[in-house]
C-alpha positions in Angstrom: 13.5 5.0 -2.7 10.0 6.2 -3.5 9.1 8.7 -6.2 6.1 9.6 -8.5 3.9 10.8 -5.9 2.8 14.4 -5.1 3.2 15.7 -1.5 -0.6 16.2 -1.5 -1.2 12.6 -2.4 1.2 11.4 0.7 -0.5 13.9 3.2 -3.9 12.7 2.0 -3.0 9.1 2.5 -1.5 9.8 6.1 -5.0 11.8 6.9 -6.8 8.4 5.9 -4.6 6.3 7.8 -4.9 8.3 10.7 -8.5 8.6 10.5 -8.4 4.6 10.7 -9.3 4.2 6.9 -7.9 1.6 4.7 -5.7 3.9 2.4 -4.1 3.0 -0.7 -1.0 4.8 -2.0 0.8 3.6 -5.1 4.5 4.9 -6.1 7.5 4.1 -8.1 9.9 2.1 -6.2 13.3 0.7 -6.7 14.8 -2.0 -4.4 17.2 -4.5 -5.8 15.7 -7.2 -3.4 12.7 -7.3 -5.6 13.8 -7.2 -9.5 11.4 -6.5 -11.9 9.0 -4.5 -9.5 8.9 -1.1 -10.4 5.8 0.1 -7.9 4.7 -0.6 -4.5 1.0 0.1 -3.1 1.2 0.6 0.8 -2.1 -0.2 2.3 -2.2 1.4 5.7 -4.6 2.0 8.7 -3.9 3.4 12.2 -6.6 1.0 13.4 -4.6 -2.4 13.6 -7.6 -4.6 14.1 -9.2 -3.1 11.0 -5.9 -3.6 8.9 -5.2 -7.3 9.7 -9.1 -8.1 8.8 -8.5 -6.3 5.6 -5.3 -8.1 5.0 -6.7 -11.7 5.8 -8.9 -11.4 3.2 -5.9 -11.6 0.7 -3.7 -14.0 2.9 -1.7 -11.3 4.2 -0.2 -12.3 7.6 -0.4 -9.9 10.6 3.7 -9.9 10.9 4.1 -8.4 7.4 2.9 -5.3 8.8 5.4 -2.3 8.4 5.1 -0.2 11.6 6.7 2.7 10.5 6.2 6.1 12.1 2.7 6.1 12.9 1.4 4.6 9.6 1.2 1.0 9.9 0.9 -0.7 6.5 1.2 -3.5 4.3 3.4 -3.3 1.1 2.0 -4.9 -2.0 4.7 -5.5 -5.0 4.2 -7.6 -8.1 1.7 -10.2 -8.7 -0.2 -9.5 -5.6 -0.2 -5.6 -6.0 -2.0 -6.2 -9.3 -4.4 -8.8 -8.1 -5.2 -6.9 -5.1 -5.5 -3.5 -6.7 -8.1 -5.2 -9.5 -10.1 -6.7 -6.7 -10.2 -3.4 -4.9 -11.1 -1.2 -8.0 -8.1 0.6 -7.8 -6.3 -0.6 -11.0 -6.3 2.9 -12.3 -4.2 3.9 -9.4 -1.5 1.0 -10.3 -1.7 1.6 -14.0 -0.7 5.3 -13.7 2.7 3.8 -13.2 2.9 1.2 -15.9 
């Protein structure tokens, strides 16, 4: 279940993904399969080659891409989410939810 973002934030992310940009969207997220994780960051891009190449920099595998609707993305959470967001200079986006 996702919550904690505005419709404008979601619309902005979707537009960036559609425009083949690497786009980040962090929101609150609760899933019993991942205890202790309270956020997820979706990193999307409609250009699959570009998304795969971006993911490889962080050891993310192509088969981990979620191909939901027209917005392919990686789901980042836990330690990897923090480390990648820090490396991308986007910790402020993540810390908003801590």
